N, C-alpha and C positions, 0 to 999 in steps of 0.2 A: 422388697426384701428378696434377696437371692439365696437360694438353697444350694447346699453342696451338690445335690444331684443335678443341678442345672449348670454345673461348671464353676460354682463358687469356691472360694478358697478361705482357709482360716489362717490368721496371722499366727506366727510362732508363740506370741505372748498368750493368745487365746487358747491355743493347744495346751500350753503349760498349765493354764488355769483349769482346763477341763480335766487333765490327768491328776492334778492336785486334788480336785474335788472328788474324783473317783477314788483316790487313795483314802481320803477322809471317810467317804461312804463305806468303803471296804472295812476300814478299821472299826467304824461304829457298828456295822453288822456283826463283825467277829466278836466285839465286846458284848453285844446283846445276846450272843449265844446262837446266832443263826448259822447253820451248817453251810459249807460250800456246796454249790450245785454238783450233783453227781455227773460224771462223764458218761455219755451213752456207751453201752457195751457194743463192741465191734464183733462182727462175725469172725470165727476162727479162720486163719489163713489155710488155704488148701495145702495138703502135703505135697512135697516135690514129686512131680510126675503125674499128679492128679489133674485131670482136665475138668473144667467147670462145665455145667450143662448150659446149652443155649436157651435162654429164657424168652427171647424175642421170637415171634413167629413171622 
């Protein structure tokens, strides 16, 4: 068996099957009332002209 990490490739038909399966799974989760995963909060962007602190020593 060859894994994708070992340089293996998927055929376009298989890729289509995988995406179709993911779409069915997404629809089933939504129908069952599961919320979408929350996006991680990003730190605010520094104001223009503000220099960041060097954190590496």
